[in-house]
N, C-alpha and C positions, 0 to 999 in steps of 0.2 A: 249317362249316369255319373261319370266323373265330374262333368261340368256342374251338375246339380249339387253334388257333394261339396265342391269347391265354393259354390255360391253360398251354400248353407254355412260353411266355415267362415267365409268372409263376413257374412251377416252376423254370426255369433261374435266374431272378433270386434266388429263395430259396436255391437251392443255392450260387450264387456268394456270396451274403451270408453264409451259414453257413460257407462255406469261408474267406472273408476274416476272419470273426470267430475262426475256429479258429487263424488265424495271428497274431492280435493277442496281443501280449505285454505291453502297457501298459494297466493299469486305472487310471483317474483319477476320483476323486470331487471334490466341490466344494472341499474344503479343500486337496487336492493340486493342483487346478487353480489356486487362488489362489497357492500357494507357487511353482509353476512360473512363473506370470506375473510375480511379483515378482522372480524371479531371472533370468528369460530375456528379459524385455521390454526393448528398447532405451530406452524412456522412463524407466525407473527407473535405468538405468546413467547416462543423461545427467543426471538430477536429482542423483545422488550425486556425479558429477564437478563439477557446479556448486557444490555445497557445498564440495568440496575446493578449488576455485579461490578461493572467498571466504576460506577458512581460510588459504591460502597468501598471499593479498593482505594479510590482517591481520598475518601475520608480517613481511611486507615493511614495513608501516607501523610495527611495533614496532622494526624495525632502524633506522629513522630516528632513534630516541631514543638509540641506542648511539654511542659515540665513533667518529668517522670519521678514520681514519689513512691517509695516503697518502705514498708515496715518489716523489720526483722527481729526475731527473738531467739535466744539460745540458752540452754541450760546444760551444765556439765556436772557429773558426779564422779569424783576422783576415787578410783578403787585402790591404787597404789601410788603414793606420792613419790615424786622424783627426789633422790638423795644426792646432795652436793658435798664434796669434800674440800675443806679449806685448811691451809697451813697457818696455824695461830701460834706464833712464838716457838716454833719447833715442834709443836704438837698438832696432830691431825684432828680436825673436828668435822664430824658428819652432821649435816643439816638437811632436814626434809623440807622441801619447798612446795608451796601451794596450799590450797584449802580443799576441804571435802566437797563443798558446794560452790559452784560459780554460775552466775547467770548474767545475761546482757539483753538489752532491748533498745531499739532506737529507730530513727527514721532517716532515710537517705534521699537526696534530691539531686537530679541532674537535668540540665537544660542546655541544648545546643544553641550557641550564639551565632557562630559563623559556620555554616554547613553547606557548601556549594553543591555537594552530591545530593543532599536531601532536596534542595530547591530544584535542581534539574530533574530529579525523579518525580517531583510533584508536577512539574510542567508536562512530563512524559505521561503521567496518569491522566491529565486533562486531555491530552491528545488521544489517549486510548478511549476516552468517553466519546469524543467526536467521531472516531473511527467506528465504534460500536453503533452510534446513532446513524451514521451513514450506511453501515451494513444493514441496519434495520430498515432504512429507507429503500435500499436496494431490494431487499426482500419484498417490501410493499409494492414497489414498481413491478417487479417480476410477477408477483401474485396477481396484481390488477391486470397485467397483460395476459396472463394465462386465463383468467376468468373471462376477459373480453373475447379472446380467441375461442375458448370453449363455448361461450354463449353464441357467438357468430356461427360457429360450426353447427350448433344445435339448430339455429334458425335456418341455416342452409339445408340441413338434413330434413327439417320439417317442411320447408318450402318445396324441396325436391319430392318428398313423399306426397304432398298435396298435388303437385303438378302431375306426377305419374299416376296417382289415384284418379284424378280427373281424366287423364288420358286413357286410362283403362276403362272408365265409365263411358267415355266417348266411343272407344273402340268396341265396347260391348253393345252400345246402341247401334253402331254401324253394323256389327255382326248380326244383330237381330234384324236389321233392315235387309241385309243380304239373305238371311235365312227366309224371311218373308217373301223376298223376290224370287228365291229359288223354289219355294213351295208353289208360287204362281207361275213358274216356268219362265221367268223373265231373265234369269242369269243361269250360267252353267254350273255344273257340280264342281268343276275345277275352281271356279271363283269362290264358291262357298267353302270348299276345303282350304283354300288359301286364306280366307278370312278367319276360319276357325284356328288355323295354325298361328296366324299373326296374333290373335287374341291370347292363345296359350303362351306364346313367347313373351308377352308383355307381363304375365303374372310374376315370374321370378324377379323382374325389376322392381315391381311394387313391394314384394316381400323383402328384398334386399334394402330398399329405401326405409321400410318400417323398422328393420333391424338396426340400420345406421342411426335412425332417429332415437331409438331406445338407448343405444350405446353412447350417443352424444349426451343424452340426458343423464345417464349414469356417471359419465366422466365429469359433467358439470356439478353433480351432487357431491362427488368426491372432493372437488376443489372447494366447495362451499362447506365441507365438514358435515354433510347431511347423511342420514342413513339411506341405503339403496331403496328401501320399501317406503320411504316417507312420501306421502302424496303431495306433489308440487306441480303447479302449472307455470311454465315459463312463458311470460307474455311477450308479445312483439312479433313483427314480421320484418323480413329483409326489405320489403318494399317501403317500410316506414322510413328508411334511411335514404331513399332515392333522391328526394328534393335537397336534403342536406348535402349529399354528395355532389349533385349537379351544380349547386350554388356555392360550393366550397371554393375558396381562393387558394391556389397552390402557392406555398411559400417559396421565396427565392433561396437558392442554395447558399448564396453569400450571407444570408441572414441567419442561417442555421448554425448557431453556436453550441458548443458542447460543454459549456460552463457548468451545467447541471447534470451532466452524465455521471451516474453513480460510480461506475468503474473508474473513470478518470479521477473523480474526487477522492476515492479510496486510495488510489495510487499517489495522489498529491499528499494526502495525510500520511501515507507510509514514508514518503520522502522526507516530510517534516519530522517524523519520528526518528528516522535515521540521523538526521542532522542534530536533533535533540539528544540522541544517544551519544553522539560524539561529545557534546557538551557535558553529558553525564560522566563519560570516561575522563575528560579533563578535570571535572570537578572532584573526582575521586582521588586525584593526585594533589589537590590543593590543600593548604593547611586548614585544620578544623579547630575551632575554639569552642569550649564548652564550660559551663558553670556547674560546679559540684558542691554539695554541702551535706553535712551529716550531724546528727545529734544522737549520742549514745549514752545509755545509762546502764552501769554494770555494778555488780556486787558480788562479794565472796565471803565465806565464813565456814567454820567447822561446826559439826553437830553440837548443839547445846550452847553455842556461843552467838553473840549478836553479829549480824551481817554488817560488813563495811561497804558503803555505797560510794561510787565514783562517777559523776557526770562528765561527759566529754562531747565537744562539738567543734566543727570547723567549717570554713567556706574556702573554696579554692577555684582557680581558673586552670583549665587543662588545655594545652596547645599541642596538637599533633601535626607534624610536618613530614609527609612521605618524601623519601629521597630516592630509593632504588626503584620504586614502582613505575617511574617514568619510562624505564626500558620496555617493560611489558605493555604499557599503555601506548607507546609509539607504534607497536605492531598491531594493536587493536584498532588504532585510528586508521592505519593503512587498510585493514580489512573493511572497516566501515566505509572508507572512500570508494573501494571497489564495489561493495554492495550498493552504495548510493548511485554509482555510475550505471550499474546493471538495471536498477529500478527506473532510472531516467530513460534509458533506452527502451525498457519494457513499456513505459508510458507512451513514448513516441510511436512504438509499433501499434499499441492498442488504439491510439488516436487515429492513426492512418486507416486501420481496419474499420473503425467506427464511421469515419467519413465516407468510406466506400459503401458501408451499409446504409447510411443516410441517403446517399445518391441513389442506391438501388430502391429504397422505399419510395423516394420521390418519383422515380421512373414508373414504379408499379402503380402508384396512385394516379399519375397522369394517364397512363395507359388504361387503367380501370375507368376513369372518367370518360375517356373517348369511347371505350367499349360499351359503357352503359348507355350513352347517347345513341350509339349506332344500334345496339341490340334492342333498345326500346322501340326504335322505328321499325327494325326488322320484325320484331314480335307483333307489332300492330299490322304490318303487311301480311305476315304469316296467318294471323287470325282472319283477316279478310279473305285470303286465298283459301283457307280451309272452309269458310262459310260458303264461298262460291262453289268450291268443289263438291261440297255436300249437297247443295241445291241442284247442281248439274247431274250428280249421280242419281238423285231422286227422280229426275225427269229423263234419265237415260242418256245424257249427253256425254258422259265419260265413264270410265271403268272403276271398279273398286280399287284397283291399284293406284289410280290417280288420287282417289280419296284417302287412301292409306298413306301415300307419300306426303300429302298435304298435312295430315294429322301428325305424322312423325316430324315433319319440319316445324310445325307449331310447338310441339313438345320440346324439341331440341333448342329452339330459340328461347323458350321460357327458362329452361335450365341454364343456358348460357348467360342469360340476363341476370339470373340470381347469382351465378358464379362471379360475374363481373362486380356486382355490389359487394359480395363477400371478399373478393380480392382487394377492393379499396379499403374496406373496414379493417381487415387484418394488417394491411400495409400501414395504415394510419395508426393502429394500435402499436405496432412495432416501432414506428417512428417516435411516438410519444414516449415509449419506454426508453428508447435510446437517448432522447433529448432530456429525459428526467422530468417529464411533465406528469404531475400527480393528478390522477383521475382524468 
């Protein structure tokens, strides 16, 4: 009774799965998945905005080198005029100074001619843009690697589910054969019970594989910025990559350069920024020459009287020479030197760890290629062994246990074969991300 109920549930699940697939209108392969992730993931949009922020900030720094023109206007109403006392021939005379109304308007101009600090700051802003762009590139490389890993994981889960499902169908057919033989008195009850138990033990593995495939698909949708309930069919099989893996040429470790590694490039830019910051500190202690100019127009007068107007203008050069600031700057330079030494040591440590990682990925790839070639041959042999065991069991030349062992061996070799392809693809993806290979 339980067996019949389980068969009905499996049949209904298959029908629902086929019905859902029939409604799917989006087919996504690996390249399409990467394109969707790069365009829809918030991480990439944030990285692009950070680059734009740095570019706008650089324009702000350039604007500091342009002439600064301002217009000012002022109006004063005198409530109580100031009284001055003067001694005129032995007599004191009190005089009220000022007018009831005073106004002024004019334009002011300032232009830096020699400004080392501003020039150094402008170069520092340009480096900020490069660092933001490299950070965006790092986010892109990491995202592409994550999408590849998730896609390969989905293909592995899908392939494992297919293998276990076929294995379950095969064991079910074998179980039916044992049941028929038992009803004819050709096998013992113990052998029938053993076949029933083996079939029941296989069901949890199929269920777990189905759950793993659904979770892998959900994780992939999250990386692509899709809704969980969005109908998507992820195309491809792990076996599609077999020939590409077997025909791949392993690169020489000596040729593996880390010039395009994003982490090292960001550290290099950070070192350049520290060196430029030292120039900025030195520039802040250098003389600064600026051009200044002004044109003023003012007037004053009492109520009921004609206003008297006075134009005024000038052009001047302003020179500022810091003197005492060198004391504080010398300590800042020492701090910058220490920070620079720390960053160089940090870069050296990161480079060493990256080279270890590159060697590990190369070893994994080489091992995977050897495993794929061996597992493929083993899988073919296991398939032949199972077919022979099945025919021998049908004619009574071996026991059900021999048939079951052959079937389990075939399933194990198929899963191992898929795992070997997955291991190569994931190691290759990690190697590409480390070497800074885009796509």
